[in-house]
PLY file of the C-alpha trace (Angstrom):
ply
format ascii 1.0
element vertex 256
property float x
property float y
property float z
element edge 255
property int vertex1
property int vertex2
end_header
185.27 207.46 -68.48
187.94 204.68 -68.26
191.29 205.62 -66.71
194.28 205.05 -68.96
197.31 203.22 -67.76
199.46 206.36 -67.91
197.00 208.23 -65.92
196.88 205.55 -63.16
200.67 205.73 -63.13
200.67 209.61 -62.72
202.26 210.12 -66.24
201.32 212.51 -68.90
200.38 210.94 -72.30
203.55 212.49 -73.82
205.72 210.86 -71.10
203.94 207.45 -71.75
204.47 207.80 -75.49
208.27 208.66 -75.12
208.83 205.77 -72.71
207.23 203.35 -75.12
209.39 204.73 -77.93
212.57 204.24 -75.92
211.49 200.64 -75.22
211.36 200.15 -78.96
214.56 201.92 -80.06
216.72 201.58 -76.85
219.23 204.25 -75.59
218.87 207.30 -77.87
219.57 211.01 -78.17
216.66 213.56 -77.77
217.11 214.16 -81.38
216.52 210.56 -82.56
213.59 210.23 -80.11
212.08 213.37 -81.61
212.45 211.85 -85.14
210.58 208.79 -84.06
207.78 210.76 -82.29
205.00 213.15 -83.44
205.95 215.53 -80.67
207.81 218.73 -81.02
211.43 218.95 -79.65
210.56 220.94 -76.60
207.71 218.64 -75.54
210.10 215.61 -75.98
212.55 217.18 -73.62
209.93 218.00 -71.14
208.64 214.38 -71.29
212.16 213.12 -70.78
212.76 215.33 -67.84
209.52 213.99 -66.24
210.61 210.42 -66.95
213.97 211.01 -65.49
212.45 212.39 -62.35
210.15 209.28 -62.04
213.14 207.10 -62.54
211.63 205.46 -65.57
214.50 206.88 -67.84
218.19 207.20 -67.08
220.13 210.13 -68.53
223.72 209.39 -69.54
225.33 212.89 -69.88
229.13 212.52 -70.28
231.24 215.62 -70.83
231.92 216.16 -74.45
229.26 213.87 -75.74
225.65 214.11 -76.59
223.22 212.96 -73.80
221.72 209.51 -74.19
218.39 208.50 -72.55
217.83 204.86 -71.68
214.49 203.23 -70.50
214.57 201.54 -67.22
213.18 198.06 -67.04
209.26 198.01 -67.19
209.13 196.24 -63.81
209.69 199.88 -62.41
206.05 200.65 -63.52
204.74 198.26 -60.86
206.80 199.95 -58.27
205.58 203.32 -59.50
201.95 202.18 -59.25
202.42 200.88 -55.65
203.76 204.33 -54.64
200.74 205.90 -56.29
198.39 203.45 -54.43
200.08 204.43 -51.14
199.77 208.00 -51.83
196.01 207.70 -52.72
195.45 205.69 -49.46
197.08 208.38 -47.46
195.20 211.05 -49.31
191.88 209.20 -48.69
192.63 208.78 -44.97
193.31 212.64 -44.73
190.25 213.32 -46.69
188.03 211.19 -44.43
189.46 213.18 -41.41
188.47 216.44 -42.96
185.25 215.44 -44.72
183.04 216.01 -41.62
184.29 219.55 -41.32
183.95 220.22 -45.04
180.37 218.80 -44.96
179.58 221.00 -41.89
180.73 224.22 -43.72
178.63 223.12 -46.73
175.55 222.46 -44.66
175.96 225.84 -42.89
175.43 227.90 -46.00
173.01 225.46 -47.80
170.76 224.82 -44.88
170.32 221.20 -46.00
171.17 218.11 -43.99
173.77 215.78 -45.31
172.56 212.20 -45.50
174.62 209.19 -46.38
173.58 205.49 -46.80
175.51 202.31 -46.22
174.85 198.65 -46.75
176.37 195.37 -45.62
178.92 194.50 -43.06
181.49 196.79 -44.78
178.98 199.65 -44.63
178.56 199.01 -40.84
182.31 199.42 -40.46
182.31 202.65 -42.45
179.43 204.12 -40.24
181.04 203.21 -37.03
184.51 204.39 -38.08
183.13 207.80 -38.98
182.79 208.50 -35.17
186.44 207.96 -34.81
186.95 211.47 -36.06
184.63 212.82 -33.41
185.97 215.83 -31.49
183.63 215.23 -28.66
182.37 212.35 -26.55
180.10 209.94 -28.44
176.60 209.15 -27.06
174.92 205.88 -28.14
171.94 203.76 -27.66
173.09 200.16 -28.50
172.14 196.56 -28.31
175.35 194.70 -27.33
173.61 191.44 -27.82
172.94 192.14 -31.41
176.45 193.67 -31.92
178.08 190.52 -30.62
175.85 188.20 -32.67
176.09 190.14 -36.11
179.24 192.18 -36.20
181.56 191.04 -33.45
184.72 191.51 -35.51
183.63 194.83 -36.90
182.99 196.03 -33.30
186.22 194.66 -31.85
188.36 196.50 -34.50
186.29 199.66 -33.94
186.71 199.64 -30.21
190.36 198.95 -30.44
190.88 202.03 -32.57
188.61 204.03 -30.25
190.66 202.92 -27.22
193.86 203.89 -29.03
192.62 207.28 -29.85
191.16 207.79 -26.48
187.65 208.56 -27.61
185.16 208.35 -24.81
181.64 207.05 -25.18
178.47 207.13 -22.98
176.19 204.32 -23.85
172.55 203.41 -22.87
171.82 199.66 -23.19
168.37 197.93 -22.96
168.34 196.13 -19.67
168.11 192.50 -20.90
170.06 189.49 -19.26
172.39 189.43 -22.25
173.21 193.00 -22.27
173.60 193.16 -18.57
176.07 190.26 -18.72
178.15 191.46 -21.44
178.27 195.20 -20.21
179.97 194.21 -16.90
183.53 194.55 -18.29
182.94 196.20 -21.71
185.93 198.53 -22.47
185.51 200.43 -19.16
188.54 202.63 -19.84
186.74 204.53 -22.60
183.07 203.52 -22.15
180.53 204.40 -19.47
177.42 202.43 -19.67
173.83 202.62 -18.15
170.99 200.21 -18.37
167.48 201.21 -19.33
164.56 199.05 -18.35
163.23 197.16 -21.34
160.62 194.31 -21.60
161.14 193.53 -25.30
163.50 191.48 -27.35
166.79 192.46 -28.92
166.32 195.38 -31.23
169.36 194.71 -33.39
170.10 198.51 -33.68
172.67 201.15 -32.86
172.27 204.89 -32.60
175.38 207.19 -32.19
175.33 210.81 -31.58
178.37 213.01 -32.15
179.71 216.16 -33.82
176.32 217.41 -35.27
175.70 213.87 -36.64
173.37 210.96 -35.77
174.16 207.57 -37.22
171.53 204.75 -37.34
172.45 201.06 -37.95
170.29 197.96 -38.18
172.42 194.86 -37.81
170.28 191.86 -38.78
171.73 190.40 -42.08
168.47 190.74 -43.94
168.43 194.43 -43.27
172.05 195.56 -42.53
171.77 199.21 -43.49
173.38 202.27 -41.97
172.53 205.96 -42.25
174.53 209.04 -41.15
172.58 212.24 -40.84
174.57 215.48 -40.44
172.28 218.15 -39.26
172.53 220.37 -36.18
168.80 220.14 -35.55
168.49 216.46 -35.72
171.75 216.22 -33.62
170.41 218.52 -30.90
167.16 216.70 -30.60
168.70 213.41 -30.34
171.32 214.69 -27.88
168.70 216.13 -25.56
166.73 212.86 -25.59
169.93 210.89 -24.71
170.82 213.33 -21.97
167.24 213.23 -20.53
167.28 209.39 -20.50
170.85 209.22 -19.05
170.00 211.32 -16.12
167.07 209.17 -15.34
169.32 206.07 -15.04
171.36 204.85 -12.23
175.18 204.61 -12.83
176.14 201.03 -13.55
178.46 199.36 -11.05
180.95 197.77 -13.30
183.44 195.20 -11.98
186.91 195.35 -13.51
0 1
1 2
2 3
3 4
4 5
5 6
6 7
7 8
8 9
9 10
10 11
11 12
12 13
13 14
14 15
15 16
16 17
17 18
18 19
19 20
20 21
21 22
22 23
23 24
24 25
25 26
26 27
27 28
28 29
29 30
30 31
31 32
32 33
33 34
34 35
35 36
36 37
37 38
38 39
39 40
40 41
41 42
42 43
43 44
44 45
45 46
46 47
47 48
48 49
49 50
50 51
51 52
52 53
53 54
54 55
55 56
56 57
57 58
58 59
59 60
60 61
61 62
62 63
63 64
64 65
65 66
66 67
67 68
68 69
69 70
70 71
71 72
72 73
73 74
74 75
75 76
76 77
77 78
78 79
79 80
80 81
81 82
82 83
83 84
84 85
85 86
86 87
87 88
88 89
89 90
90 91
91 92
92 93
93 94
94 95
95 96
96 97
97 98
98 99
99 100
100 101
101 102
102 103
103 104
104 105
105 106
106 107
107 108
108 109
109 110
110 111
111 112
112 113
113 114
114 115
115 116
116 117
117 118
118 119
119 120
120 121
121 122
122 123
123 124
124 125
125 126
126 127
127 128
128 129
129 130
130 131
131 132
132 133
133 134
134 135
135 136
136 137
137 138
138 139
139 140
140 141
141 142
142 143
143 144
144 145
145 146
146 147
147 148
148 149
149 150
150 151
151 152
152 153
153 154
154 155
155 156
156 157
157 158
158 159
159 160
160 161
161 162
162 163
163 164
164 165
165 166
166 167
167 168
168 169
169 170
170 171
171 172
172 173
173 174
174 175
175 176
176 177
177 178
178 179
179 180
180 181
181 182
182 183
183 184
184 185
185 186
186 187
187 188
188 189
189 190
190 191
191 192
192 193
193 194
194 195
195 196
196 197
197 198
198 199
199 200
200 201
201 202
202 203
203 204
204 205
205 206
206 207
207 208
208 209
209 210
210 211
211 212
212 213
213 214
214 215
215 216
216 217
217 218
218 219
219 220
220 221
221 222
222 223
223 224
224 225
225 226
226 227
227 228
228 229
229 230
230 231
231 232
232 233
233 234
234 235
235 236
236 237
237 238
238 239
239 240
240 241
241 242
242 243
243 244
244 245
245 246
246 247
247 248
248 249
249 250
250 251
251 252
252 253
253 254
254 255
């Protein structure tokens, strides 16, 4: 269903109608406005009050005279929309912060895992940013070589936000010359890395484990897909695998 202009502005259809009438007839009394509209007098007053609150209409109420209502310049509509957009952005940010908790509660009674799919570089950003709401340390299997090759800008922004939030991460990297070289000074204040023996090539993948979730990312452009699975059983299995591998590896001596 297409959203009407007045809905996008946060106005009722009655307020939108009255504002347009005022643009046609200019400053007028409530009685004259009522005569020009199909609305009843009480609804006209309600719409006028709403428009005054939103500063789209000015009320001139001098003592001893009938109140006049004047429309504000239509440019105010652009300002009103900008305020709405900012409010929606803030609401979206708050929702994203709470969405994980809401999903966990839903999954608890439904018994079903929550699975979300993402595509493209923007999708990779969304998958990574989901972990910025983690209430615990993040565990990850990662291929730094692929990260720096395919999504260096996305990763840099992500790590900066993670550092600002103080979110710790333990990471297991495949022990390739490229990964070993890049891991030497990789954001050591919030990242603890260990290298796992590996004879193969770059895998181009990331796995992140946190807050009853496991995310999987494939980074090569021809198959850039991300998945977030929220399920305590999948999470527990992946966490145990990570912890087992982590304990078998020697701590990496990182030069700062």
